[in-house]
N, C-alpha and C positions, 0 to 999 in steps of 0.2 A: 504494500500500500504506500502511496505517496504521502508526504507530510500533510497536504491539504485533505486527503481522504482520512487520515488519522485524526486530524483536527475536527473534521465534520462528524466522525463517529463518536469522538469524545464529547462534543457538544450535544449529542443526542442522548447521553446518559442521564438517568434521573438524579435528583438531589437526595439520594438515600445512602445509608452506610453500606460498605462492602469492601471487597478485596479485588485488586487488579493485578494482572500478570502481563509483563512486557516480554515479547518474544522476538527473536531475530529471524532471518530468512529461513533458517533450518528448522524453525519451530521450537528451538531450545529456549526455556524460560531464563531470562537474564536479570529480571528484577521482579520482586513481589512487594506490594505495598498495600496499606489499608487507608480508608478515608471515611470521615463522617458524611461527606457529600461527594460522591464519586465524580459527578460532572465537573465540579469546581477543581478537584485535585488533578484528575487525569488531563483535563484540557490545558492546565498550566504547562504541561510538558511540551505542548505543540504550539505555544505562543512564541513571542519574540524571545530568542535564546540569550539576549544580552544580559538578562538578570540571572541566568542559570550559572551554577558552578561548573567548573571544567568537567567534573565527574558526570554531572547531569547531561551536559552537552554531548559527551562521549557516549553515554548510555542511549540517549534519544537518537543519536545518529545511527545506531545499530538496530533500532526498533523497526520491525517490518509489520507487525500487527500486535494487538493486545486482546486480552479476554478479561471478563469481570465476573465476579460471583457476588450476588446480593445477599445480605443478611439482615436480621431484624434490629440489631443494636451494634454499637461500636465495640463493646467488649467481645461480642461474638466474632467480629472482624479481627480482633486481636488474636483470639485463639486460632482462627482459621489461617491468618497470616503466618503465625509461628509454625503451624503444621505444614503449610506449603513451602516455607523456606527450608524446613528439614527434608522435605521430599525432593525438591528440585535443586537445592544448593546453588542459588543464582549468584553469578560472579559479582554483581553490583550490590548485594546485600552484605551486611555485617554477619559473619558466620562464626559461631562457637564450634567446638568439636562436635562431630556427629555422635550418634548413639554408641559407636564403637569406643569412644573415649569415656563414656559415662556408663559403667557397668551396673547390672542389676544383681541382686542376690535371689537365687531361686530355691524354694523349699519343695522337694519332691512330694508326691502324693502316694504314700505307702504306709505300711504298719509301723516301720521305723524310718520316718522321713529324714533326709539329709539336706544340708545347705551346700549349694555350689554357686559359683559365679558364672554369669552369662552376659552376652552383649545385647541381647534383644529379648523382648517378651514374646512368648509363643502361646498359642491357644491349646495348651496340653493338659489343662486341669491343675497344673502346679500353682503354687503361690509365689508371687514376685514382690520384692521390696526394692525401692530405689526410684530413679537412678541415683547413684552416689557419685563421688569424685573420681579420682584416678584409680586404676586397677590395683596399684601397690597399696594405696591408702585403704581401699575397700577390703583388700585381703587382710591387712593388718587389723582393721576394725572387726571383721568377721572372726578372725582367730581370737581376738581379745574377748568377744562375746562368748564364744564356745569355751574358752579357758575359764572365764569368770563363772560360768554355770557348770563347768566340769563335764562338758559334753564331748563325745568321741570325735577325733579328727583323723583317725587311722583309716585304713582301707578295708577293714573287716565288714562283712555283710551280716545284717541282723534280719531275722532271728537265726539264719543258717549257721553262723559262726559262734553262737552263744554256747559256752562250755567246751568248745572244740580245742582251745589252747589256753595257756596261761595268759593273764592280762599283760598288755604290752608295757613298754617303758613309761608311757604317759601316766599310767595308773600309779606306778611306783614313785613318779616325780610329783604326784598330787595335781596333775593337770587334767585328769579324767577320773570319774568315779567308777570306771570299769564296768560298763554296761554289757560287756561280753561275759560277765560272771552270771551264773544261773540265778543267784539270789537278787539280782536287779530286775525290776519289773518293767514291762512295756508302759504301764501307767505312769511310773516315775519318769521314764525317758520322755514321754510325750508331754508331761507337765513341764519339764525343763525346756523342751522345744517351744512350748507356748510362751514361756518366759523370755526366751531368746527373740521370739517374734515381737513381744512387747517392746524390747529394746530397739529392734530395727524399725519399729513404728514410731519411735520417739517417746514411748510411754515409760520412761525410766522412773519417774516419780511415783507413778501408780504401782509399778512393780516393786520398788523399794518399800513402799508402804505395806503392800501385801506380805512381802517376805519378813519385814520387821514384826508384823503381827504373828506370823507363823513361828518366828524365832522365840518370841515372848511366850507363846503357848507351849512350845517344847520345853522351855525353861521352867514354867510353872508345873509341868508334868514330870519334872526332874529328869528329863531326857537331855542331859547336858551335852552329850556328844553330838547329837543331832542339832542342838541349838548352836554349838560352836561351828559346825559345818555351815549352817545358815549365816552365821555372823561373818565367816570368811567370804562367802559368796556376796553378801551385802557390801562388804568393804571393796571387793573387786569390782562390783558393778558401779559403786559410787565413784571409783577412780576412772571409769571409762571416759566420761564426758570431759575430764580434765586432760586425758592423755591422747584421745583419738579424735582427730578433727572431724571425721565423717560422722561419728556418733554425736559429737558436740553440735554439729550442724543440725542434726535431727532433733536434738533436745532443746535447741535455742528458743528463747522467747522472742528475741529481737535480732534481726540482721541489719548491719550497718554497711552501706555501700560506699566505696570510693572508686573513682574512675579517673584515669590519667592518660593523656595522649602525649607521648614523647616523640623525640626525633628518631623515628624508625620503628619503635615498638609501642604498643598500647597495652594497658594492663587494668584489670579491675581487681579490687580486693573486697572481700566480704568478711566482716568480723561477726562472729556468732556469740551472742550474749545470753547467759542463763542466770536468772535471778540477780541481775545487775553485775555479774562477774563475766569476764572474758573467758569463754569456753574453748574457742578455736578461731583459726583464721584460714581463709581460702583465697588464693590468688591464681590468676591465669593470664598469661600473655596472649595477645591475639593481634590480628592484623585487620585494618579497616581501610576503606578507600580514603585517600588523603583529604578529600574535600568534605567528608562526612562531618556533620555538625555533632557536638557533644550530646545534645538532647536526643537526636536520632540514634546515636550509638547507645545511649543508656536505655532507651525504650526497647531497642532490639535485644540488648543483652539480658535485661531483666525478664523479658518475656520468654526467651529461650532458656533461661536458667530455672525459672519457677514453674512454667506451665507443664512440663513433663513430670513434676515431682508430686508424690502422693502426700508427703508430710510437709507442712508449711508453718512458718513461725507466726506469732500473733501480731508482730509489728515489723515493718520494713522501713528503714530510714534511707532516703536517697540523697545524693549530694546536691542536686539542684532540681528545680521544677521543670516539667516538660509539657507545658500547655494542656493541663487537665489530665495528663496521663496517670497521675497518682490515683485519681478517683476511678478511672477505668480499670487499672490493674487491681486496685483494692476490691472492686466489685467481682471481677472474674475469679480472683484467688479466694475470696470469701465463699463463693459458691462451690469451688472445688474442695476447699479444706473442711467445710462443715462448721467453721467458726469464723468470727470476724478477724480479718487480716487488715490492719490499718497501715496504709502506705502514705507516707508524708515526708516533707523536707523540714527538719528541725532548724529553727532560726536562732535560738539562743539557749544558754544553759548547758547542762551536762551532755545532752544529746547532740547539741551542735559541736561540742568538743570531741565526741566520739566520731562524728561525721568527719571532722578534720583529721582525726587519727587514721581513719580508713583511707582518706585521700593521700596522706603521707605514705601509708603502706603501699598503695598502688604506685605512687610516684617513685619510691625507692626501689621497688621491684623492677619497674620498667627501665629506670636509669641504670640499675646494676647490670641489666642484661643487654644494654645498648652500648656499642663501642663508638669511639670518636669518628671512625670511618663511616659507620652507619648513620650517625647524625648528619654528617656532611652530605652523604648521598641522599638522605631523606630530604634535606632542605633544598638541595639543587633540583631533585626530581619534582618536588612540590612546586618550586618556582617555575620550572619548565612547563609543567602542566597548566599552571595558572596563566602563563603567557602564551600557551598554545605553541610552544617551541617543539621542533622535531626531536630534540634530545635535551637533557639537562645542560645548562650553560657551563662551559669550562672557563671562559674568559669574558669579563664584563668591563666596559669602560663607561665612566661617568664624568660629566662636564658641568662646570659651574662658572658663572661670570661674577666678578667683583669690581666695583668702582667707587670713586668719591666724586659725585657730581659729574662734571665734564672731563675730569682728568684721571690719569692713572687707571685706565680700563685694562683689567687683566683677566685671564681665564685659567682654569685648572683642568687637567685630565688625570683622573685616578683610575688605576687598573686593579681589578680583583681577579685572582686566579682561584676559581672555586669560591670558598667562603673566606679567603684570606687576602689581604692587600699585597700586591706585588709592587713594592716601592721602587724597585729598580726601573720599572716601566712608567712611573709617573712622569708627566710632562706639564710645563706651564708656558703660557703664551701672553705676550703683551699685544693688545689689540692695536693695529696699525692704521686702519682705515677710518677710525671714528673719533679721532682726537677732537675734543670740543663739543661733541654732541652724542651723548650716550644712547645706545639703542641695544637692549639685551638680545633682541631677535637677530639683528644684523651682526652683533658680536658673536653669537652662537654659530651663525652661518660661516663667519670668517674662520673661527677656530676649527670647525669640522672640515671646512674646505682645505685649510692648511694641513690638518691631520691626514686626510685622505690623499692629498696630493703627495705628501711625503711617502706614504705607503705605495702609491702608484709609481713613484720614482725609485722604489726599491730600497728605501732607507730602512735598515734593519732595526733602528730604534723605534720604528712605528709599525713593526710587523711582529706577529701576525695580526690580522683583523680580528675583532672580537666577535662573540656570538650574539651580544646584545649591546646597544647603546642606551644609556640612562641619562636623560637630560634634566637638569634642575629647572623645574618649571612645569607649566601645564600643557594643554593641548596645542596652543599656538607655538610654544617652544619646540615641541615634538614635530609639529608640521614644518617649521623652519628647517629643522635638522633633516627631515625627510627629503626636502627639495634638494639639499646638497647631495645626499646619498644617491638620489636619482641621476644627478648630473654625472656622477662617477660610475653609474650603473652598478652600484653596490646594494645588495639586497640583504641588509641586516635589520632585524626588528628594532624599532626605536620606541621608547616609552618615556613620557614625562613623569617626573616625581612630584606629585601633588601633596602639598603640606597642609597640616592642620593649624589650629591656633597656637600650638606650642612649637611650631616650626619643625614638626616631625612628619615624615612621609606617611600619609594615611592611605594613599592609593597610587596606582600607576595608571597612566592614561595613554591611549594610542593616538596617533596623529589624526584619526577620524573622530576622536572625542569619546571613545568607549572607555569607561573607567573600570579598573580591575581592583576591587577591594582586597586589602591584605591584612586588615586588622584582626580577622578571625584565624589567621594562620601564623601563629607565634614565631616559628622558626624563620619564615620569610619576612615577617614584619621586622624582626630583629636584624636580619641581614641587610635588608634595604635601608633600614634606619642607620646602621653602621656605615654603609656606603655613602649615604647622603651626608652624614656628619663629617666623614673623612674628606669628601670632596669639598665641602664648605670650608673646613679647616685649612686645607691645602691652598684654596683660593684666597682666603682671608690673610694667611701668612704671607703669601707672595704679594698681595696688595699692600700690606703694611710695609713690607720691605721696599716696594716700588715707590710708595707714597713718601716714605722717609727720605729716599734718595732724591726724589723730585723736589721736596721741600728744601733740603740742604743745598741742592744744586742752585735753586733760585736765590737762596739767601747768600750764597758765596759767589754769585756771579759778579764779574766786574772788579774783583780784587786783584791788584797787580801781583804777579808771581804765583797765583793760585789757579792752576789749570785743573783739568779733569782728574789727573792722577793724585794731586795733592788734596783735592776735594774728597776723593774716596778715602785717602789716608786719614783725614780729619773725621770723616763720618765713622770709620771703623774705630778710631781711638776715643771719640767723645759721644757718639751715638745720637746726640740731639744738638740743634742750634743753640738752645739755652745753655748747654754745657760749654759750648765753644765761646759764647759771649762771656760767661763767668770766669773763664780761664785767663790767667795773666800771661805775659809774654814768655816767661820762662817755661811755663807748662806747655804752651803752644810750640815753643822752639824744640821741645823734646820729640815732636812729631814731624814738623816740617822745618826747613832752614830758617835761621833767625830773621832774615829779611822778610820772608813770607809770613812768619809769625807776627812780626811788627805790623805788617800790612793788614793782616786779619784783625789784630787788636785795634788798630787805628780805624779800620772800616766800621766796626760796630760802635766804638766809643765816640768817634767823631759824629756819627749819626745821632747818638744820644745827646751830645753837647749842642748840636743844632736844634734838637727838639726842645 
């Protein structure tokens, strides 16, 4: 379908909630999204692309057709969106690990059921718990549950192997109560299995309460050995939530989220709190499209994290608001959990401090896993995509003009190799064609003309040409630079650096007036800001030097015996005209011959006498 056909189809959609699937020419789903009003949301993709991010423009350029699914409410759209993302794994959606990364615990259906780990839920009559975290952590947690309840972990089959051999080493080590012995009953085995299920369902408090009552009953009946065994199991279970992150996550009353987008890697952190105490922490590194907003990232992550889970906390604290998403997520999770799940963003107090802690955890984990090379590559790749460059820029040149009124018009050329200044390639220019009438646009054209002419002449000091020209100024400055580039038949992207009230670059602008915002892309914002400041500093420094020379030259003009060379010597020695005026003949004679020193002293002091 053409863009016009897609736009027409989108405008025919109703103003109702639903899910949309964008597909390429092969029919592959490349993006899944949800909307309160499908018509408004989908039609935005096929309007003027100037307001789109680079990621959206790239995605839309590959859309051949789209499909929609209507639902009755937005939270139904949320559930459906998550399910479709898991099924199609679209390249333009944020994706967590699939179900292979989130294992389940399976309880077989037989006389002596056993726990095993599996990647997927099957319709086989067995009971499933999860999904949990990584396979290693889940195996640790399952082993801890079985050990705490002294259930068998060996390969013996019950009831076939009961009494066939002596108990294994686990029995003698106190890790198992030896259910392979004839005096252990199936009823007791299944009672322990039910207790293990309670733990895996997050019902540790209820289980501990029941076991404590049982222990007290045994003690009152003077069965102290049985009471002691129960006491040991209670202590082991109590320690689980403190030692096992997976179990801690199940038992948590509150989950606190942190989300960090670094240079190269992103990370989320979830702190699990139980009764006001930190019970565990869960972090995961993931990748996201570079132009993805944080709000969109958070909504995608939390939906994929919670919607598959059977056990949910009572409270979820998010790091920032996502346009009504808290209410939608709270509604759908409450229905799934069977109890109220409050999703909100804390603003002050202890919960806000916990939110900040989760943010720090996410940031530290992402930064720890990111190398300097990855940060550099990420920044340049993001800049290249924002500017629609064919590849990340390796060399960038930036130009600025500085003057004082009608005189001393100078310009600077600053070169960056990647994200670092290449000072050996810096160049500075004194504007020659505009003495007496400053014109920033004409000055910029002269500078770029001289720069490109030197390159055309083969001057190695001006080679190679850059991947990008950055011009200090707006659309008109960029357009003036483009005219020069066309005269030399040079096809290098040119962007003006538009400043805000604080004289910081807030956006880049093309010669045709299209602004490219960089404020939401911290690595790029920082880099462009550094380039702009360095270019301005270099121009101002040269201008000050030039202005000082001009001022001193005019003040020392006409003095007998003081030519250009001696003027330069005086400038270097004294720095300012005021210092020269205040110097006596002996001090001046230490720099220039005595006759010249007397002439200088007489020049300034005779003028003062006349006044």
